[in-house]
mmCIF file of the N, C-alpha and C atoms, coordinates in Angstrom:
data_MODEL
# 
_entry.id   MODEL 
# 
loop_
_atom_site.group_PDB 
_atom_site.id 
_atom_site.type_symbol 
_atom_site.label_atom_id 
_atom_site.label_alt_id 
_atom_site.label_comp_id 
_atom_site.label_asym_id 
_atom_site.label_entity_id 
_atom_site.label_seq_id 
_atom_site.pdbx_PDB_ins_code 
_atom_site.Cartn_x 
_atom_site.Cartn_y 
_atom_site.Cartn_z 
_atom_site.occupancy 
_atom_site.B_iso_or_equiv 
_atom_site.pdbx_formal_charge 
_atom_site.auth_seq_id 
_atom_site.auth_comp_id 
_atom_site.auth_asym_id 
_atom_site.auth_atom_id 
_atom_site.pdbx_PDB_model_num 
ATOM 1   N N  . MET A 1 1  ? 45.679  20.002  19.119  1.00 0.00 ? 1  MET A N  1 
ATOM 2   C CA . MET A 1 1  ? 45.062  18.977  17.987  1.00 0.00 ? 1  MET A CA 1 
ATOM 3   C C  . MET A 1 1  ? 45.894  19.435  16.883  1.00 0.00 ? 1  MET A C  1 
ATOM 4   N N  . THR A 1 2  ? 46.157  18.464  16.540  1.00 0.00 ? 2  THR A N  1 
ATOM 5   C CA . THR A 1 2  ? 46.656  18.000  14.986  1.00 0.00 ? 2  THR A CA 1 
ATOM 6   C C  . THR A 1 2  ? 45.642  18.805  13.676  1.00 0.00 ? 2  THR A C  1 
ATOM 7   N N  . SER A 1 3  ? 46.063  18.734  12.672  1.00 0.00 ? 3  SER A N  1 
ATOM 8   C CA . SER A 1 3  ? 45.314  18.846  11.661  1.00 0.00 ? 3  SER A CA 1 
ATOM 9   C C  . SER A 1 3  ? 44.777  17.653  11.604  1.00 0.00 ? 3  SER A C  1 
ATOM 10  N N  . SER A 1 4  ? 45.086  16.850  11.889  1.00 0.00 ? 4  SER A N  1 
ATOM 11  C CA . SER A 1 4  ? 44.803  15.063  11.291  1.00 0.00 ? 4  SER A CA 1 
ATOM 12  C C  . SER A 1 4  ? 43.609  14.509  12.378  1.00 0.00 ? 4  SER A C  1 
ATOM 13  N N  . GLY A 1 5  ? 44.015  15.396  13.763  1.00 0.00 ? 5  GLY A N  1 
ATOM 14  C CA . GLY A 1 5  ? 43.077  15.002  14.540  1.00 0.00 ? 5  GLY A CA 1 
ATOM 15  C C  . GLY A 1 5  ? 41.897  15.722  13.958  1.00 0.00 ? 5  GLY A C  1 
ATOM 16  N N  . VAL A 1 6  ? 41.417  16.915  13.418  1.00 0.00 ? 6  VAL A N  1 
ATOM 17  C CA . VAL A 1 6  ? 40.477  17.449  13.350  1.00 0.00 ? 6  VAL A CA 1 
ATOM 18  C C  . VAL A 1 6  ? 39.969  16.789  12.299  1.00 0.00 ? 6  VAL A C  1 
ATOM 19  N N  . ASP A 1 7  ? 40.608  16.404  11.561  1.00 0.00 ? 7  ASP A N  1 
ATOM 20  C CA . ASP A 1 7  ? 40.014  15.878  9.958   1.00 0.00 ? 7  ASP A CA 1 
ATOM 21  C C  . ASP A 1 7  ? 39.205  14.289  10.568  1.00 0.00 ? 7  ASP A C  1 
ATOM 22  N N  . HIS A 1 8  ? 39.880  14.104  11.795  1.00 0.00 ? 8  HIS A N  1 
ATOM 23  C CA . HIS A 1 8  ? 39.294  12.893  11.671  1.00 0.00 ? 8  HIS A CA 1 
ATOM 24  C C  . HIS A 1 8  ? 37.655  12.715  12.710  1.00 0.00 ? 8  HIS A C  1 
ATOM 25  N N  . ALA A 1 9  ? 37.932  13.853  13.425  1.00 0.00 ? 9  ALA A N  1 
ATOM 26  C CA . ALA A 1 9  ? 36.511  14.039  13.955  1.00 0.00 ? 9  ALA A CA 1 
ATOM 27  C C  . ALA A 1 9  ? 35.812  14.720  13.338  1.00 0.00 ? 9  ALA A C  1 
ATOM 28  N N  . VAL A 1 10 ? 36.000  15.724  12.083  1.00 0.00 ? 10 VAL A N  1 
ATOM 29  C CA . VAL A 1 10 ? 34.729  16.028  11.402  1.00 0.00 ? 10 VAL A CA 1 
ATOM 30  C C  . VAL A 1 10 ? 34.167  14.535  10.452  1.00 0.00 ? 10 VAL A C  1 
ATOM 31  N N  . ILE A 1 11 ? 35.344  13.924  9.996   1.00 0.00 ? 11 ILE A N  1 
ATOM 32  C CA . ILE A 1 11 ? 34.562  12.355  9.159   1.00 0.00 ? 11 ILE A CA 1 
ATOM 33  C C  . ILE A 1 11 ? 34.130  12.265  10.318  1.00 0.00 ? 11 ILE A C  1 
ATOM 34  N N  . GLY A 1 12 ? 34.172  11.720  11.601  1.00 0.00 ? 12 GLY A N  1 
ATOM 35  C CA . GLY A 1 12 ? 33.402  10.703  12.563  1.00 0.00 ? 12 GLY A CA 1 
ATOM 36  C C  . GLY A 1 12 ? 32.205  11.339  13.059  1.00 0.00 ? 12 GLY A C  1 
ATOM 37  N N  . GLY A 1 13 ? 32.000  12.899  12.652  1.00 0.00 ? 13 GLY A N  1 
ATOM 38  C CA . GLY A 1 13 ? 30.970  13.753  13.094  1.00 0.00 ? 13 GLY A CA 1 
ATOM 39  C C  . GLY A 1 13 ? 29.889  13.494  11.707  1.00 0.00 ? 13 GLY A C  1 
ATOM 40  N N  . VAL A 1 14 ? 30.255  13.085  10.792  1.00 0.00 ? 14 VAL A N  1 
ATOM 41  C CA . VAL A 1 14 ? 29.524  13.454  8.930   1.00 0.00 ? 14 VAL A CA 1 
ATOM 42  C C  . VAL A 1 14 ? 28.985  11.825  9.223   1.00 0.00 ? 14 VAL A C  1 
ATOM 43  N N  . VAL A 1 15 ? 29.718  10.848  9.757   1.00 0.00 ? 15 VAL A N  1 
ATOM 44  C CA . VAL A 1 15 ? 29.616  9.494   9.733   1.00 0.00 ? 15 VAL A CA 1 
ATOM 45  C C  . VAL A 1 15 ? 28.188  9.292   10.480  1.00 0.00 ? 15 VAL A C  1 
ATOM 46  N N  . ALA A 1 16 ? 28.305  9.881   12.118  1.00 0.00 ? 16 ALA A N  1 
ATOM 47  C CA . ALA A 1 16 ? 27.516  9.787   12.878  1.00 0.00 ? 16 ALA A CA 1 
ATOM 48  C C  . ALA A 1 16 ? 25.746  10.465  12.547  1.00 0.00 ? 16 ALA A C  1 
ATOM 49  N N  . VAL A 1 17 ? 26.482  11.611  11.803  1.00 0.00 ? 17 VAL A N  1 
ATOM 50  C CA . VAL A 1 17 ? 25.141  12.111  11.432  1.00 0.00 ? 17 VAL A CA 1 
ATOM 51  C C  . VAL A 1 17 ? 24.557  11.326  10.336  1.00 0.00 ? 17 VAL A C  1 
ATOM 52  N N  . ILE A 1 18 ? 25.010  10.732  9.343   1.00 0.00 ? 18 ILE A N  1 
ATOM 53  C CA . ILE A 1 18 ? 24.564  9.895   8.414   1.00 0.00 ? 18 ILE A CA 1 
ATOM 54  C C  . ILE A 1 18 ? 23.895  8.715   8.800   1.00 0.00 ? 18 ILE A C  1 
ATOM 55  N N  . VAL A 1 19 ? 24.762  8.330   10.568  1.00 0.00 ? 19 VAL A N  1 
ATOM 56  C CA . VAL A 1 19 ? 24.299  6.724   10.705  1.00 0.00 ? 19 VAL A CA 1 
ATOM 57  C C  . VAL A 1 19 ? 22.616  7.132   11.333  1.00 0.00 ? 19 VAL A C  1 
ATOM 58  N N  . PHE A 1 20 ? 22.667  8.234   12.053  1.00 0.00 ? 20 PHE A N  1 
ATOM 59  C CA . PHE A 1 20 ? 21.369  8.896   13.042  1.00 0.00 ? 20 PHE A CA 1 
ATOM 60  C C  . PHE A 1 20 ? 20.263  9.290   11.580  1.00 0.00 ? 20 PHE A C  1 
ATOM 61  N N  . ILE A 1 21 ? 20.713  9.741   10.490  1.00 0.00 ? 21 ILE A N  1 
ATOM 62  C CA . ILE A 1 21 ? 19.564  9.726   9.818   1.00 0.00 ? 21 ILE A CA 1 
ATOM 63  C C  . ILE A 1 21 ? 19.111  8.717   9.299   1.00 0.00 ? 21 ILE A C  1 
ATOM 64  N N  . LEU A 1 22 ? 20.022  7.491   8.925   1.00 0.00 ? 22 LEU A N  1 
ATOM 65  C CA . LEU A 1 22 ? 19.756  6.557   8.627   1.00 0.00 ? 22 LEU A CA 1 
ATOM 66  C C  . LEU A 1 22 ? 18.541  5.621   9.307   1.00 0.00 ? 22 LEU A C  1 
ATOM 67  N N  . LEU A 1 23 ? 19.446  5.769   10.692  1.00 0.00 ? 23 LEU A N  1 
ATOM 68  C CA . LEU A 1 23 ? 18.048  5.160   11.774  1.00 0.00 ? 23 LEU A CA 1 
ATOM 69  C C  . LEU A 1 23 ? 16.628  5.550   11.831  1.00 0.00 ? 23 LEU A C  1 
ATOM 70  N N  . CYS A 1 24 ? 16.697  6.797   11.958  1.00 0.00 ? 24 CYS A N  1 
ATOM 71  C CA . CYS A 1 24 ? 15.091  7.535   11.806  1.00 0.00 ? 24 CYS A CA 1 
ATOM 72  C C  . CYS A 1 24 ? 14.901  7.197   10.933  1.00 0.00 ? 24 CYS A C  1 
ATOM 73  N N  . LEU A 1 25 ? 15.204  7.676   9.261   1.00 0.00 ? 25 LEU A N  1 
ATOM 74  C CA . LEU A 1 25 ? 14.237  6.466   8.083   1.00 0.00 ? 25 LEU A CA 1 
ATOM 75  C C  . LEU A 1 25 ? 13.840  5.376   8.217   1.00 0.00 ? 25 LEU A C  1 
ATOM 76  N N  . LEU A 1 26 ? 14.597  4.350   8.674   1.00 0.00 ? 26 LEU A N  1 
ATOM 77  C CA . LEU A 1 26 ? 14.283  3.086   8.806   1.00 0.00 ? 26 LEU A CA 1 
ATOM 78  C C  . LEU A 1 26 ? 13.167  3.027   10.080  1.00 0.00 ? 26 LEU A C  1 
ATOM 79  N N  . ILE A 1 27 ? 13.180  4.112   10.895  1.00 0.00 ? 27 ILE A N  1 
ATOM 80  C CA . ILE A 1 27 ? 11.787  4.021   11.873  1.00 0.00 ? 27 ILE A CA 1 
ATOM 81  C C  . ILE A 1 27 ? 10.779  4.187   11.247  1.00 0.00 ? 27 ILE A C  1 
ATOM 82  N N  . VAL A 1 28 ? 11.133  5.685   10.775  1.00 0.00 ? 28 VAL A N  1 
ATOM 83  C CA . VAL A 1 28 ? 9.513   5.900   9.918   1.00 0.00 ? 28 VAL A CA 1 
ATOM 84  C C  . VAL A 1 28 ? 9.071   5.285   8.952   1.00 0.00 ? 28 VAL A C  1 
ATOM 85  N N  . LEU A 1 29 ? 10.000  4.709   7.732   1.00 0.00 ? 29 LEU A N  1 
ATOM 86  C CA . LEU A 1 29 ? 9.725   3.404   7.085   1.00 0.00 ? 29 LEU A CA 1 
ATOM 87  C C  . LEU A 1 29 ? 8.880   2.100   7.621   1.00 0.00 ? 29 LEU A C  1 
ATOM 88  N N  . GLY A 1 30 ? 9.668   1.523   8.702   1.00 0.00 ? 30 GLY A N  1 
ATOM 89  C CA . GLY A 1 30 ? 8.878   0.647   9.364   1.00 0.00 ? 30 GLY A CA 1 
ATOM 90  C C  . GLY A 1 30 ? 7.649   0.799   10.031  1.00 0.00 ? 30 GLY A C  1 
ATOM 91  N N  . ARG A 1 31 ? 7.679   1.961   10.862  1.00 0.00 ? 31 ARG A N  1 
ATOM 92  C CA . ARG A 1 31 ? 6.027   2.350   11.094  1.00 0.00 ? 31 ARG A CA 1 
ATOM 93  C C  . ARG A 1 31 ? 5.351   2.591   9.962   1.00 0.00 ? 31 ARG A C  1 
ATOM 94  N N  . TYR A 1 32 ? 5.312   2.808   8.700   1.00 0.00 ? 32 TYR A N  1 
ATOM 95  C CA . TYR A 1 32 ? 4.464   3.145   7.681   1.00 0.00 ? 32 TYR A CA 1 
ATOM 96  C C  . TYR A 1 32 ? 3.750   1.902   7.318   1.00 0.00 ? 32 TYR A C  1 
ATOM 97  N N  . LEU A 1 33 ? 5.026   0.831   7.247   1.00 0.00 ? 33 LEU A N  1 
ATOM 98  C CA . LEU A 1 33 ? 4.874   -0.360  6.743   1.00 0.00 ? 33 LEU A CA 1 
ATOM 99  C C  . LEU A 1 33 ? 3.881   -1.057  7.587   1.00 0.00 ? 33 LEU A C  1 
ATOM 100 N N  . ILE A 1 34 ? 4.249   -1.181  8.536   1.00 0.00 ? 34 ILE A N  1 
ATOM 101 C CA . ILE A 1 34 ? 3.219   -1.661  9.928   1.00 0.00 ? 34 ILE A CA 1 
ATOM 102 C C  . ILE A 1 34 ? 1.885   -1.220  9.606   1.00 0.00 ? 34 ILE A C  1 
ATOM 103 N N  . ARG A 1 35 ? 1.695   0.251   9.523   1.00 0.00 ? 35 ARG A N  1 
ATOM 104 C CA . ARG A 1 35 ? 0.469   0.605   9.531   1.00 0.00 ? 35 ARG A CA 1 
ATOM 105 C C  . ARG A 1 35 ? -0.353  0.165   8.362   1.00 0.00 ? 35 ARG A C  1 
ATOM 106 N N  . HIS A 1 36 ? 0.420   0.461   6.790   1.00 0.00 ? 36 HIS A N  1 
ATOM 107 C CA . HIS A 1 36 ? -0.277  -0.079  5.934   1.00 0.00 ? 36 HIS A CA 1 
ATOM 108 C C  . HIS A 1 36 ? -0.066  -1.808  5.313   1.00 0.00 ? 36 HIS A C  1 
ATOM 109 N N  . LYS A 1 37 ? -1.275  -2.039  5.640   1.00 0.00 ? 37 LYS A N  1 
ATOM 110 C CA . LYS A 1 37 ? -0.646  -3.657  5.469   1.00 0.00 ? 37 LYS A CA 1 
ATOM 111 C C  . LYS A 1 37 ? -1.287  -4.352  4.210   1.00 0.00 ? 37 LYS A C  1 
ATOM 112 N N  . GLY A 1 38 ? -1.805  -3.109  3.758   1.00 0.00 ? 38 GLY A N  1 
ATOM 113 C CA . GLY A 1 38 ? -2.010  -3.564  1.932   1.00 0.00 ? 38 GLY A CA 1 
ATOM 114 C C  . GLY A 1 38 ? -3.187  -4.309  1.941   1.00 0.00 ? 38 GLY A C  1 
ATOM 115 N N  . THR A 1 39 ? -4.573  -4.341  3.299   1.00 0.00 ? 39 THR A N  1 
ATOM 116 C CA . THR A 1 39 ? -5.609  -5.306  2.807   1.00 0.00 ? 39 THR A CA 1 
ATOM 117 C C  . THR A 1 39 ? -6.426  -3.561  2.234   1.00 0.00 ? 39 THR A C  1 
ATOM 118 N N  . TYR A 1 40 ? -7.308  -4.196  1.260   1.00 0.00 ? 40 TYR A N  1 
ATOM 119 C CA . TYR A 1 40 ? -8.234  -3.576  0.661   1.00 0.00 ? 40 TYR A CA 1 
ATOM 120 C C  . TYR A 1 40 ? -9.498  -4.200  0.551   1.00 0.00 ? 40 TYR A C  1 
ATOM 121 N N  . LEU A 1 41 ? -10.349 -3.516  0.688   1.00 0.00 ? 41 LEU A N  1 
ATOM 122 C CA . LEU A 1 41 ? -11.926 -3.745  0.552   1.00 0.00 ? 41 LEU A CA 1 
ATOM 123 C C  . LEU A 1 41 ? -12.459 -3.811  -0.727  1.00 0.00 ? 41 LEU A C  1 
ATOM 124 N N  . THR A 1 42 ? -12.632 -5.356  -1.217  1.00 0.00 ? 42 THR A N  1 
ATOM 125 C CA . THR A 1 42 ? -13.181 -5.968  -2.582  1.00 0.00 ? 42 THR A CA 1 
ATOM 126 C C  . THR A 1 42 ? -14.798 -6.389  -2.347  1.00 0.00 ? 42 THR A C  1 
ATOM 127 N N  . HIS A 1 43 ? -15.125 -6.073  -3.677  1.00 0.00 ? 43 HIS A N  1 
ATOM 128 C CA . HIS A 1 43 ? -16.931 -6.752  -3.883  1.00 0.00 ? 43 HIS A CA 1 
ATOM 129 C C  . HIS A 1 43 ? -16.776 -7.510  -4.455  1.00 0.00 ? 43 HIS A C  1 
ATOM 130 N N  . GLU A 1 44 ? -16.824 -8.730  -3.775  1.00 0.00 ? 44 GLU A N  1 
ATOM 131 C CA . GLU A 1 44 ? -16.891 -10.003 -4.520  1.00 0.00 ? 44 GLU A CA 1 
ATOM 132 C C  . GLU A 1 44 ? -18.071 -10.351 -4.769  1.00 0.00 ? 44 GLU A C  1 
ATOM 133 N N  . ALA A 1 45 ? -18.336 -10.848 -5.889  1.00 0.00 ? 45 ALA A N  1 
ATOM 134 C CA . ALA A 1 45 ? -19.890 -11.914 -5.707  1.00 0.00 ? 45 ALA A CA 1 
ATOM 135 C C  . ALA A 1 45 ? -20.054 -12.388 -5.110  1.00 0.00 ? 45 ALA A C  1 
ATOM 136 N N  . LYS A 1 46 ? -21.653 -12.254 -4.445  1.00 0.00 ? 46 LYS A N  1 
ATOM 137 C CA . LYS A 1 46 ? -22.067 -13.376 -3.418  1.00 0.00 ? 46 LYS A CA 1 
ATOM 138 C C  . LYS A 1 46 ? -21.833 -14.538 -3.649  1.00 0.00 ? 46 LYS A C  1 
ATOM 139 N N  . GLY A 1 47 ? -22.357 -15.119 -4.692  1.00 0.00 ? 47 GLY A N  1 
ATOM 140 C CA . GLY A 1 47 ? -22.095 -16.578 -5.267  1.00 0.00 ? 47 GLY A CA 1 
ATOM 141 C C  . GLY A 1 47 ? -20.753 -17.180 -5.315  1.00 0.00 ? 47 GLY A C  1 
ATOM 142 N N  . SER A 1 48 ? -19.666 -16.406 -5.341  1.00 0.00 ? 48 SER A N  1 
ATOM 143 C CA . SER A 1 48 ? -18.439 -16.884 -5.972  1.00 0.00 ? 48 SER A CA 1 
ATOM 144 C C  . SER A 1 48 ? -18.133 -18.065 -5.007  1.00 0.00 ? 48 SER A C  1 
ATOM 145 N N  . ASP A 1 49 ? -18.495 -17.820 -3.926  1.00 0.00 ? 49 ASP A N  1 
ATOM 146 C CA . ASP A 1 49 ? -17.587 -18.902 -3.219  1.00 0.00 ? 49 ASP A CA 1 
ATOM 147 C C  . ASP A 1 49 ? -17.645 -20.636 -3.185  1.00 0.00 ? 49 ASP A C  1 
ATOM 148 N N  . ASP A 1 50 ? -19.365 -20.538 -3.647  1.00 0.00 ? 50 ASP A N  1 
ATOM 149 C CA . ASP A 1 50 ? -19.773 -21.935 -4.002  1.00 0.00 ? 50 ASP A CA 1 
ATOM 150 C C  . ASP A 1 50 ? -19.449 -22.253 -5.309  1.00 0.00 ? 50 ASP A C  1 
ATOM 151 N N  . ALA A 1 51 ? -19.250 -21.391 -6.534  1.00 0.00 ? 51 ALA A N  1 
ATOM 152 C CA . ALA A 1 51 ? -19.156 -21.752 -7.703  1.00 0.00 ? 51 ALA A CA 1 
ATOM 153 C C  . ALA A 1 51 ? -17.850 -22.569 -8.614  1.00 0.00 ? 51 ALA A C  1 
ATOM 154 N N  . PRO A 1 52 ? -17.928 -23.480 -8.966  1.00 0.00 ? 52 PRO A N  1 
ATOM 155 C CA . PRO A 1 52 ? -16.453 -24.109 -9.632  1.00 0.00 ? 52 PRO A CA 1 
ATOM 156 C C  . PRO A 1 52 ? -16.087 -23.275 -10.482 1.00 0.00 ? 52 PRO A C  1 
ATOM 157 N N  . ASP A 1 53 ? -15.944 -21.982 -11.130 1.00 0.00 ? 53 ASP A N  1 
ATOM 158 C CA . ASP A 1 53 ? -15.562 -21.259 -12.193 1.00 0.00 ? 53 ASP A CA 1 
ATOM 159 C C  . ASP A 1 53 ? -16.216 -19.895 -11.769 1.00 0.00 ? 53 ASP A C  1 
ATOM 160 N N  . ALA A 1 54 ? -15.371 -18.801 -12.608 1.00 0.00 ? 54 ALA A N  1 
ATOM 161 C CA . ALA A 1 54 ? -15.482 -17.622 -12.467 1.00 0.00 ? 54 ALA A CA 1 
ATOM 162 C C  . ALA A 1 54 ? -16.767 -17.051 -13.510 1.00 0.00 ? 54 ALA A C  1 
ATOM 163 N N  . ASP A 1 55 ? -17.317 -17.787 -14.717 1.00 0.00 ? 55 ASP A N  1 
ATOM 164 C CA . ASP A 1 55 ? -18.245 -17.532 -15.002 1.00 0.00 ? 55 ASP A CA 1 
ATOM 165 C C  . ASP A 1 55 ? -19.687 -17.975 -14.506 1.00 0.00 ? 55 ASP A C  1 
ATOM 166 N N  . THR A 1 56 ? -19.734 -19.216 -13.600 1.00 0.00 ? 56 THR A N  1 
ATOM 167 C CA . THR A 1 56 ? -20.759 -19.581 -13.250 1.00 0.00 ? 56 THR A CA 1 
ATOM 168 C C  . THR A 1 56 ? -20.718 -18.571 -11.768 1.00 0.00 ? 56 THR A C  1 
ATOM 169 N N  . ALA A 1 57 ? -20.192 -18.232 -11.331 1.00 0.00 ? 57 ALA A N  1 
ATOM 170 C CA . ALA A 1 57 ? -19.599 -17.305 -10.144 1.00 0.00 ? 57 ALA A CA 1 
ATOM 171 C C  . ALA A 1 57 ? -20.675 -15.663 -10.384 1.00 0.00 ? 57 ALA A C  1 
ATOM 172 N N  . ILE A 1 58 ? -20.211 -15.205 -11.849 1.00 0.00 ? 58 ILE A N  1 
ATOM 173 C CA . ILE A 1 58 ? -20.893 -13.940 -12.192 1.00 0.00 ? 58 ILE A CA 1 
ATOM 174 C C  . ILE A 1 58 ? -22.799 -14.806 -12.522 1.00 0.00 ? 58 ILE A C  1 
ATOM 175 N N  . ILE A 1 59 ? -22.773 -15.816 -13.550 1.00 0.00 ? 59 ILE A N  1 
ATOM 176 C CA . ILE A 1 59 ? -24.084 -16.230 -13.235 1.00 0.00 ? 59 ILE A CA 1 
ATOM 177 C C  . ILE A 1 59 ? -24.998 -16.181 -12.517 1.00 0.00 ? 59 ILE A C  1 
ATOM 178 N N  . ASN A 1 60 ? -24.313 -16.782 -11.322 1.00 0.00 ? 60 ASN A N  1 
ATOM 179 C CA . ASN A 1 60 ? -25.290 -17.020 -10.413 1.00 0.00 ? 60 ASN A CA 1 
ATOM 180 C C  . ASN A 1 60 ? -24.901 -15.760 -8.819  1.00 0.00 ? 60 ASN A C  1 
ATOM 181 N N  . ALA A 1 61 ? -24.442 -14.700 -9.369  1.00 0.00 ? 61 ALA A N  1 
ATOM 182 C CA . ALA A 1 61 ? -24.350 -13.589 -8.062  1.00 0.00 ? 61 ALA A CA 1 
ATOM 183 C C  . ALA A 1 61 ? -25.484 -13.067 -7.995  1.00 0.00 ? 61 ALA A C  1 
ATOM 184 N N  . GLU A 1 62 ? -25.799 -12.901 -6.895  1.00 0.00 ? 62 GLU A N  1 
ATOM 185 C CA . GLU A 1 62 ? -26.883 -12.178 -6.389  1.00 0.00 ? 62 GLU A CA 1 
ATOM 186 C C  . GLU A 1 62 ? -26.368 -10.575 -6.715  1.00 0.00 ? 62 GLU A C  1 
ATOM 187 N N  . GLY A 1 63 ? -27.449 -9.539  -6.796  1.00 0.00 ? 63 GLY A N  1 
ATOM 188 C CA . GLY A 1 63 ? -27.466 -7.826  -6.953  1.00 0.00 ? 63 GLY A CA 1 
ATOM 189 C C  . GLY A 1 63 ? -25.932 -7.883  -7.592  1.00 0.00 ? 63 GLY A C  1 
ATOM 190 N N  . GLY A 1 64 ? -25.710 -8.303  -8.768  1.00 0.00 ? 64 GLY A N  1 
ATOM 191 C CA . GLY A 1 64 ? -24.463 -7.868  -9.661  1.00 0.00 ? 64 GLY A CA 1 
ATOM 192 C C  . GLY A 1 64 ? -24.661 -6.486  -10.306 1.00 0.00 ? 64 GLY A C  1 
ATOM 193 N N  . HIS A 1 65 ? -24.373 -6.441  -11.153 1.00 0.00 ? 65 HIS A N  1 
ATOM 194 C CA . HIS A 1 65 ? -24.432 -5.156  -12.350 1.00 0.00 ? 65 HIS A CA 1 
ATOM 195 C C  . HIS A 1 65 ? -26.185 -4.870  -12.393 1.00 0.00 ? 65 HIS A C  1 
ATOM 196 N N  . SER A 1 66 ? -27.168 -5.379  -12.186 1.00 0.00 ? 66 SER A N  1 
ATOM 197 C CA . SER A 1 66 ? -28.270 -5.382  -12.962 1.00 0.00 ? 66 SER A CA 1 
ATOM 198 C C  . SER A 1 66 ? -28.615 -4.184  -12.858 1.00 0.00 ? 66 SER A C  1 
ATOM 199 N N  . GLY A 1 67 ? -28.689 -3.463  -12.383 1.00 0.00 ? 67 GLY A N  1 
ATOM 200 C CA . GLY A 1 67 ? -28.977 -2.069  -12.180 1.00 0.00 ? 67 GLY A CA 1 
ATOM 201 C C  . GLY A 1 67 ? -29.081 -1.251  -13.231 1.00 0.00 ? 67 GLY A C  1 
ATOM 202 N N  . ALA A 1 68 ? -27.970 -1.413  -14.143 1.00 0.00 ? 68 ALA A N  1 
ATOM 203 C CA . ALA A 1 68 ? -27.909 -0.814  -15.550 1.00 0.00 ? 68 ALA A CA 1 
ATOM 204 C C  . ALA A 1 68 ? -28.685 -0.496  -15.891 1.00 0.00 ? 68 ALA A C  1 
ATOM 205 N N  . GLU A 1 69 ? -30.123 -1.556  -16.511 1.00 0.00 ? 69 GLU A N  1 
ATOM 206 C CA . GLU A 1 69 ? -31.099 -1.782  -17.330 1.00 0.00 ? 69 GLU A CA 1 
ATOM 207 C C  . GLU A 1 69 ? -32.298 -0.335  -16.824 1.00 0.00 ? 69 GLU A C  1 
ATOM 208 N N  . ASP A 1 70 ? -31.727 -0.250  -15.554 1.00 0.00 ? 70 ASP A N  1 
ATOM 209 C CA . ASP A 1 70 ? -32.565 0.747   -14.935 1.00 0.00 ? 70 ASP A CA 1 
ATOM 210 C C  . ASP A 1 70 ? -32.641 2.128   -15.412 1.00 0.00 ? 70 ASP A C  1 
ATOM 211 N N  . LYS A 1 71 ? -31.058 2.627   -15.707 1.00 0.00 ? 71 LYS A N  1 
ATOM 212 C CA . LYS A 1 71 ? -30.499 3.985   -16.081 1.00 0.00 ? 71 LYS A CA 1 
ATOM 213 C C  . LYS A 1 71 ? -30.768 3.992   -17.322 1.00 0.00 ? 71 LYS A C  1 
ATOM 214 N N  . LYS A 1 72 ? -31.619 4.986   -18.014 1.00 0.00 ? 72 LYS A N  1 
ATOM 215 C CA . LYS A 1 72 ? -31.581 5.116   -19.181 1.00 0.00 ? 72 LYS A CA 1 
ATOM 216 C C  . LYS A 1 72 ? -31.076 7.117   -19.340 1.00 0.00 ? 72 LYS A C  1 
ATOM 217 N N  . GLU A 1 73 ? -30.706 7.357   -20.695 1.00 0.00 ? 73 GLU A N  1 
ATOM 218 C CA . GLU A 1 73 ? -30.439 8.360   -20.597 1.00 0.00 ? 73 GLU A CA 1 
ATOM 219 C C  . GLU A 1 73 ? -31.386 9.231   -21.705 1.00 0.00 ? 73 GLU A C  1 
ATOM 220 N N  . TYR A 1 74 ? -31.519 10.058  -21.502 1.00 0.00 ? 74 TYR A N  1 
ATOM 221 C CA . TYR A 1 74 ? -32.436 10.960  -22.556 1.00 0.00 ? 74 TYR A CA 1 
ATOM 222 C C  . TYR A 1 74 ? -31.958 12.229  -23.340 1.00 0.00 ? 74 TYR A C  1 
ATOM 223 N N  . PHE A 1 75 ? -31.835 12.543  -24.303 1.00 0.00 ? 75 PHE A N  1 
ATOM 224 C CA . PHE A 1 75 ? -31.193 13.666  -24.957 1.00 0.00 ? 75 PHE A CA 1 
ATOM 225 C C  . PHE A 1 75 ? -32.620 14.564  -25.498 1.00 0.00 ? 75 PHE A C  1 
ATOM 226 N N  . ILE A 1 76 ? -32.116 15.654  -24.973 1.00 0.00 ? 76 ILE A N  1 
ATOM 227 C CA . ILE A 1 76 ? -33.194 16.489  -25.692 1.00 0.00 ? 76 ILE A CA 1 
ATOM 228 C C  . ILE A 1 76 ? -32.815 17.687  -26.745 1.00 0.00 ? 76 ILE A C  1 
# 
């Protein structure tokens, strides 16, 4: 083999390794994106479906933050 043939073999090997790493990263990234679809659990007011606007939904909401009046702090 001549030195140019060795150089081409090294360059081809490096390119093959880079392509292999990129394919592996694409597979891992694709699996991650498929598993994490971005759906989140939200706690919306129960009356928000029928309300014409956001203010009415909050006023008519069942079980909102009305429990805040029950909590009191006492400093001794």
